Z-matrix of the N, CA and C atoms (Angstrom, degrees):
N
C 1 1.444
C 2 1.556 1 108.48
N 3 1.280 2 120.18 1 135.96
C 4 1.438 3 121.80 2 177.43
C 5 1.530 4 112.95 3 -60.24
N 6 1.271 5 115.57 4 150.09
C 7 1.511 6 118.53 5 -177.69
C 8 1.500 7 111.47 6 -58.06
N 9 1.413 8 121.50 7 -40.70
C 10 1.355 9 121.65 8 -177.88
C 11 1.566 10 112.76 9 -67.21
N 12 1.399 11 115.23 10 -31.45
C 13 1.461 12 120.02 11 174.31
C 14 1.542 13 112.04 12 -62.87
N 15 1.312 14 111.72 13 -42.26
C 16 1.485 15 120.63 14 -178.72
C 17 1.565 16 109.00 15 -64.34
N 18 1.308 17 115.15 16 -42.24
C 19 1.441 18 118.01 17 176.94
C 20 1.510 19 111.59 18 -65.36
N 21 1.351 20 118.74 19 -39.03
C 22 1.481 21 121.94 20 -179.88
C 23 1.576 22 107.79 21 -65.10
N 24 1.239 23 118.86 22 -41.89
C 25 1.446 24 120.55 23 -177.31
C 26 1.585 25 109.74 24 -67.37
N 27 1.340 26 114.40 25 -39.97
C 28 1.453 27 119.84 26 178.77
C 29 1.551 28 108.82 27 -65.66
N 30 1.287 29 115.96 28 -40.06
C 31 1.566 30 120.37 29 174.70
C 32 1.521 31 110.39 30 -59.26
N 33 1.315 32 118.89 31 -46.18
C 34 1.434 33 121.24 32 -178.12
C 35 1.508 34 109.11 33 -64.50
N 36 1.267 35 119.64 34 -38.41
C 37 1.483 36 124.73 35 -179.64
C 38 1.540 37 109.02 36 -61.23
N 39 1.361 38 112.83 37 -43.10
C 40 1.460 39 117.63 38 -179.82
C 41 1.494 40 110.73 39 -68.59
N 42 1.396 41 116.17 40 -36.09
C 43 1.454 42 119.92 41 -179.46
C 44 1.554 43 111.91 42 -68.00
N 45 1.329 44 114.56 43 -36.62
C 46 1.503 45 119.85 44 175.75
C 47 1.564 46 110.06 45 -64.90
N 48 1.323 47 115.08 46 -44.95
C 49 1.483 48 117.07 47 -179.81
C 50 1.578 49 109.59 48 -63.07
N 51 1.356 50 117.65 49 -40.18
C 52 1.385 51 120.65 50 178.96
C 53 1.552 52 109.59 51 -62.14
N 54 1.301 53 119.01 52 -47.29
C 55 1.390 54 119.64 53 -175.34
C 56 1.541 55 110.42 54 -65.61
N 57 1.344 56 118.98 55 -39.94
C 58 1.463 57 121.27 56 176.27
C 59 1.509 58 111.76 57 -58.28
N 60 1.360 59 113.11 58 -42.07
C 61 1.553 60 117.63 59 -175.14
C 62 1.533 61 107.11 60 -68.12
N 63 1.352 62 118.68 61 -19.96
C 64 1.474 63 120.65 62 -179.95
C 65 1.540 64 114.65 63 -102.73
N 66 1.325 65 112.81 64 18.85
C 67 1.521 66 116.48 65 172.01
C 68 1.485 67 114.40 66 89.34
N 69 1.329 68 120.18 67 9.39
C 70 1.494 69 121.13 68 178.11
C 71 1.533 70 108.65 69 -84.32
N 72 1.334 71 114.06 70 143.44
C 73 1.498 72 118.85 71 171.55
C 74 1.483 73 108.86 72 -100.07
N 75 1.275 74 120.97 73 123.31
C 76 1.411 75 124.56 74 -174.26
C 77 1.557 76 105.15 75 -84.46
N 78 1.283 77 116.62 76 123.75
C 79 1.488 78 124.79 77 177.61
C 80 1.509 79 113.14 78 -88.59
N 81 1.367 80 111.69 79 -51.76
C 82 1.464 81 118.36 80 -179.07
C 83 1.538 82 107.84 81 -153.57
N 84 1.385 83 113.24 82 151.94
C 85 1.424 84 118.78 83 172.39
C 86 1.533 85 105.81 84 -126.20
N 87 1.312 86 113.82 85 147.51
C 88 1.512 87 120.22 86 -178.41
C 89 1.526 88 114.29 87 47.20
N 90 1.265 89 113.18 88 52.50
C 91 1.485 90 123.88 89 -179.80
C 92 1.543 91 108.76 90 -84.62
N 93 1.290 92 116.99 91 126.75
C 94 1.461 93 120.75 92 -176.62
C 95 1.563 94 111.50 93 -105.95
N 96 1.284 95 113.38 94 140.56
C 97 1.517 96 123.59 95 171.38
C 98 1.469 97 102.70 96 -125.49
N 99 1.305 98 119.55 97 100.09
C 100 1.452 99 121.43 98 -171.60
C 101 1.484 100 109.15 99 63.77
N 102 1.358 101 115.83 100 -127.66
C 103 1.470 102 119.50 101 175.60
C 104 1.473 103 114.83 102 -95.34
N 105 1.334 104 118.36 103 5.62
C 106 1.425 105 124.14 104 179.51
C 107 1.567 106 109.70 105 -95.12
N 108 1.298 107 115.25 106 143.98
C 109 1.404 108 120.56 107 -173.85
C 110 1.563 109 113.05 108 -128.41
N 111 1.314 110 112.47 109 138.11
C 112 1.463 111 120.59 110 174.91
C 113 1.579 112 104.27 111 -101.07
N 114 1.316 113 117.48 112 123.46
C 115 1.476 114 117.27 113 -179.62
C 116 1.522 115 114.00 114 -65.77
N 117 1.372 116 114.41 115 -53.81
C 118 1.440 117 121.42 116 176.75
C 119 1.478 118 111.81 117 -135.66
N 120 1.302 119 115.96 118 136.75
C 121 1.533 120 118.52 119 175.00
C 122 1.527 121 101.15 120 -121.11
N 123 1.342 122 116.18 121 124.38
C 124 1.486 123 122.37 122 -179.67
C 125 1.472 124 112.64 123 -131.09
N 126 1.315 125 117.10 124 172.35
C 127 1.466 126 123.13 125 177.59
C 128 1.523 127 105.88 126 -138.04
N 129 1.302 128 115.57 127 137.04
C 130 1.475 129 123.17 128 176.69
C 131 1.570 130 105.49 129 -156.94
N 132 1.311 131 110.84 130 135.23
C 133 1.555 132 119.16 131 176.32
C 134 1.535 133 111.26 132 49.76
N 135 1.348 134 117.82 133 41.06
C 136 1.459 135 119.89 134 -178.96
C 137 1.468 136 116.02 135 64.55
N 138 1.268 137 119.97 136 27.95
C 139 1.449 138 127.23 137 175.96
C 140 1.504 139 107.39 138 -121.06
N 141 1.379 140 117.32 139 138.94
C 142 1.375 141 125.84 140 172.06
C 143 1.511 142 104.41 141 -87.33
N 144 1.365 143 120.59 142 125.49
C 145 1.404 144 124.10 143 -179.24
C 146 1.491 145 111.71 144 -122.28
N 147 1.343 146 115.11 145 117.75
C 148 1.392 147 123.57 146 179.60
C 149 1.593 148 106.40 147 -97.50
N 150 1.314 149 116.75 148 120.57
C 151 1.458 150 124.15 149 -174.09
C 152 1.497 151 111.89 150 -111.93
N 153 1.301 152 115.46 151 122.84
C 154 1.426 153 119.46 152 175.32
C 155 1.517 154 105.66 153 -100.46
N 156 1.294 155 120.38 154 128.76
C 157 1.483 156 124.15 155 -176.55
C 158 1.504 157 108.06 156 -108.62
N 159 1.366 158 114.95 157 126.08
C 160 1.426 159 122.74 158 177.67
C 161 1.479 160 110.61 159 -116.84
N 162 1.263 161 120.64 160 119.21
C 163 1.457 162 123.83 161 -176.69
C 164 1.540 163 107.44 162 -120.28
N 165 1.303 164 115.81 163 132.83
C 166 1.458 165 120.62 164 178.79
C 167 1.547 166 105.14 165 -136.56
N 168 1.356 167 113.37 166 153.59
C 169 1.437 168 117.42 167 178.54
C 170 1.571 169 111.27 168 -75.07
N 171 1.332 170 114.80 169 -23.01
C 172 1.459 171 119.99 170 -179.72
C 173 1.549 172 107.57 171 -157.12
N 174 1.319 173 114.92 172 156.53
C 175 1.440 174 119.77 173 174.23
C 176 1.528 175 114.91 174 -103.01
N 177 1.404 176 113.22 175 21.17
C 178 1.468 177 117.51 176 -175.95
C 179 1.542 178 108.55 177 -61.69
N 180 1.303 179 122.15 178 -43.02
C 181 1.447 180 119.85 179 -170.03
C 182 1.545 181 111.36 180 -94.93
N 183 1.293 182 117.75 181 -37.99
C 184 1.444 183 123.47 182 176.64
C 185 1.572 184 108.47 183 -160.28
N 186 1.338 185 112.62 184 147.89
C 187 1.459 186 116.52 185 177.40
C 188 1.548 187 107.55 186 -72.45
N 189 1.283 188 119.72 187 148.44
C 190 1.477 189 118.48 188 -176.91
C 191 1.485 190 116.42 189 -57.22
N 192 1.307 191 119.04 190 -34.05
C 193 1.448 192 122.00 191 -178.06
C 194 1.570 193 110.45 192 -73.85
N 195 1.331 194 119.04 193 -11.62
C 196 1.397 195 122.94 194 177.94
C 197 1.575 196 109.56 195 -78.07
N 198 1.333 197 115.27 196 -18.22
C 199 1.467 198 119.85 197 179.90
C 200 1.502 199 113.45 198 -76.80
N 201 1.268 200 122.38 199 2.12
C 202 1.429 201 125.69 200 -179.87
C 203 1.551 202 108.28 201 -91.32
N 204 1.280 203 114.93 202 106.03
C 205 1.493 204 121.64 203 -174.74
C 206 1.546 205 108.69 204 -91.22
N 207 1.274 206 117.05 205 170.34
C 208 1.441 207 123.29 206 175.79
C 209 1.565 208 111.54 207 -58.30
N 210 1.372 209 116.42 208 -43.98
C 211 1.438 210 119.03 209 178.17
C 212 1.511 211 110.29 210 -62.39
N 213 1.286 212 120.88 211 -40.87
C 214 1.435 213 127.90 212 178.83
C 215 1.527 214 108.59 213 -61.79
N 216 1.348 215 117.27 214 -43.27
C 217 1.485 216 119.97 215 -179.45
C 218 1.557 217 107.58 216 -66.45
N 219 1.340 218 118.56 217 -39.47
C 220 1.428 219 118.96 218 179.99
C 221 1.558 220 111.39 219 -62.67
N 222 1.316 221 116.47 220 -40.17
C 223 1.503 222 120.82 221 -179.31
C 224 1.563 223 107.11 222 -67.95
N 225 1.316 224 120.09 223 -36.40
C 226 1.469 225 120.64 224 179.88
C 227 1.493 226 108.34 225 -67.31
N 228 1.349 227 117.72 226 -43.57
C 229 1.476 228 121.10 227 179.67
C 230 1.548 229 113.05 228 -62.85
N 231 1.334 230 116.91 229 -38.53
C 232 1.490 231 123.20 230 -177.80
C 233 1.586 232 102.68 231 -68.46
N 234 1.269 233 119.35 232 -47.15
C 235 1.437 234 119.78 233 -177.72
C 236 1.505 235 112.85 234 -65.79
N 237 1.323 236 116.44 235 -39.61
C 238 1.463 237 121.13 236 174.35
C 239 1.540 238 112.97 237 -60.65
N 240 1.337 239 117.37 238 -42.23
C 241 1.389 240 119.48 239 172.66
C 242 1.540 241 114.33 240 -59.54
N 243 1.360 242 114.55 241 -38.65
C 244 1.473 243 118.98 242 176.76
C 245 1.515 244 111.42 243 -64.74
N 246 1.373 245 116.28 244 -36.66
C 247 1.402 246 120.52 245 177.72
C 248 1.518 247 112.38 246 -64.84
N 249 1.332 248 114.71 247 -50.28
C 250 1.431 249 121.88 248 177.93
C 251 1.556 250 111.42 249 -54.01
N 252 1.327 251 113.94 250 -48.77
C 253 1.514 252 115.66 251 178.77
C 254 1.474 253 111.16 252 -64.75
N 255 1.295 254 120.35 253 -41.91
C 256 1.500 255 124.39 254 -176.42
C 257 1.567 256 108.96 255 -60.07
N 258 1.276 257 112.94 256 -45.90
C 259 1.519 258 117.77 257 -173.55
C 260 1.552 259 112.46 258 -99.05
N 261 1.298 260 115.28 259 7.47
C 262 1.468 261 123.87 260 175.87
C 263 1.557 262 109.65 261 48.61
N 264 1.317 263 116.24 262 53.54
C 265 1.495 264 123.56 263 -178.74
C 266 1.492 265 111.30 264 -87.03
N 267 1.343 266 114.55 265 131.71
C 268 1.425 267 119.60 266 179.88
C 269 1.508 268 107.12 267 -124.92
N 270 1.316 269 115.52 268 78.42
C 271 1.467 270 121.62 269 176.12
C 272 1.523 271 108.81 270 -152.42
N 273 1.366 272 119.07 271 160.35
C 274 1.416 273 118.90 272 177.92
C 275 1.516 274 110.31 273 -64.70
N 276 1.351 275 115.98 274 151.05
C 277 1.469 276 120.63 275 179.06
C 278 1.495 277 111.45 276 -118.90
N 279 1.363 278 113.27 277 145.25
C 280 1.420 279 120.12 278 179.56
C 281 1.494 280 108.04 279 -131.02
N 282 1.335 281 119.65 280 149.00
C 283 1.487 282 125.38 281 177.32
C 284 1.488 283 109.24 282 -111.18
N 285 1.305 284 118.11 283 115.87
C 286 1.464 285 120.85 284 177.03
C 287 1.524 286 110.43 285 -113.24
N 288 1.325 287 115.80 286 163.26
C 289 1.498 288 121.23 287 174.78
C 290 1.521 289 106.41 288 -128.07
N 291 1.241 290 115.30 289 135.78
C 292 1.451 291 124.81 290 168.40
C 293 1.494 292 112.01 291 -114.55
N 294 1.330 293 114.69 292 120.44
C 295 1.472 294 117.38 293 177.06
C 296 1.531 295 106.99 294 -104.51
N 297 1.289 296 115.83 295 140.82
C 298 1.493 297 124.01 296 -174.66
C 299 1.474 298 106.05 297 -130.78
N 300 1.312 299 116.65 298 124.73
C 301 1.467 300 121.80 299 175.40
C 302 1.526 301 106.32 300 -136.25
N 303 1.382 302 115.30 301 131.14
C 304 1.423 303 120.44 302 177.77
C 305 1.521 304 112.16 303 -61.66
N 306 1.301 305 115.32 304 138.38
C 307 1.485 306 120.71 305 -175.16
C 308 1.525 307 106.42 306 -136.93
N 309 1.300 308 119.20 307 89.37
C 310 1.470 309 127.44 308 -177.51
C 311 1.550 310 107.65 309 59.27
N 312 1.322 311 119.31 310 -111.42
C 313 1.446 312 122.78 311 -176.40
C 314 1.520 313 112.86 312 -97.39
N 315 1.362 314 120.02 313 8.39
C 316 1.425 315 123.40 314 178.78
C 317 1.551 316 109.25 315 -139.16
N 318 1.317 317 117.03 316 -163.38
C 319 1.386 318 121.50 317 -179.32
C 320 1.546 319 110.80 318 -129.86
N 321 1.278 320 117.02 319 143.08
C 322 1.445 321 125.71 320 175.29
C 323 1.517 322 107.07 321 -90.70
N 324 1.335 323 119.71 322 119.47
C 325 1.445 324 121.60 323 -177.63
C 326 1.526 325 108.11 324 -116.01
N 327 1.310 326 117.34 325 133.53
C 328 1.438 327 123.08 326 174.93
C 329 1.523 328 107.03 327 -125.73
N 330 1.325 329 115.39 328 116.95
C 331 1.419 330 122.26 329 -179.69
C 332 1.533 331 109.42 330 -102.03
N 333 1.323 332 115.91 331 117.31
C 334 1.464 333 121.30 332 175.89
C 335 1.445 334 111.19 333 -105.40
N 336 1.266 335 116.81 334 104.30
C 337 1.555 336 122.78 335 -179.47
C 338 1.493 337 105.93 336 -77.55
N 339 1.371 338 110.23 337 142.33
C 340 1.468 339 117.92 338 175.74
C 341 1.580 340 111.07 339 53.45
N 342 1.283 341 112.88 340 47.63
C 343 1.496 342 121.03 341 -173.68
C 344 1.488 343 114.15 342 -68.11
N 345 1.249 344 118.70 343 -26.79
C 346 1.509 345 121.23 344 175.94
C 347 1.480 346 110.73 345 -157.03
N 348 1.332 347 114.53 346 158.14
C 349 1.408 348 123.72 347 174.59
C 350 1.474 349 111.35 348 -97.55
N 351 1.346 350 120.38 349 155.40
C 352 1.415 351 123.58 350 175.01
C 353 1.497 352 108.96 351 -67.92
N 354 1.347 353 118.91 352 127.22
C 355 1.426 354 119.98 353 179.50
C 356 1.547 355 109.64 354 -65.52
N 357 1.351 356 114.41 355 151.01
C 358 1.455 357 121.94 356 176.80
C 359 1.492 358 112.33 357 -66.78
N 360 1.345 359 118.76 358 -41.01
C 361 1.455 360 120.39 359 -175.85
C 362 1.532 361 106.06 360 -119.51
């Protein structure tokens, strides 16, 4: 596995641990709708929370959360809609972003709740 893939998986593992420690119930990880993927789907306080995880080895050039483009947001929303339909979920939905950056022997985690809204078009 390429080094950047290993870093991404490790970042997702840390994001999952972080969410669990903060009272989130993890429903699915790496859930696919066609070729679109939801990194983490969780539930907390009767909300469905779709979490996009961005892991970078450094924030020198851009912060990980800045890598989420409008086209990426649209794909996340389409996949989330597929998830909601598939599991017949009837609860409000929120889109969060967790950025993960290695910091010496640990990881710096930034959780951005309600990071974006579903675009109208």
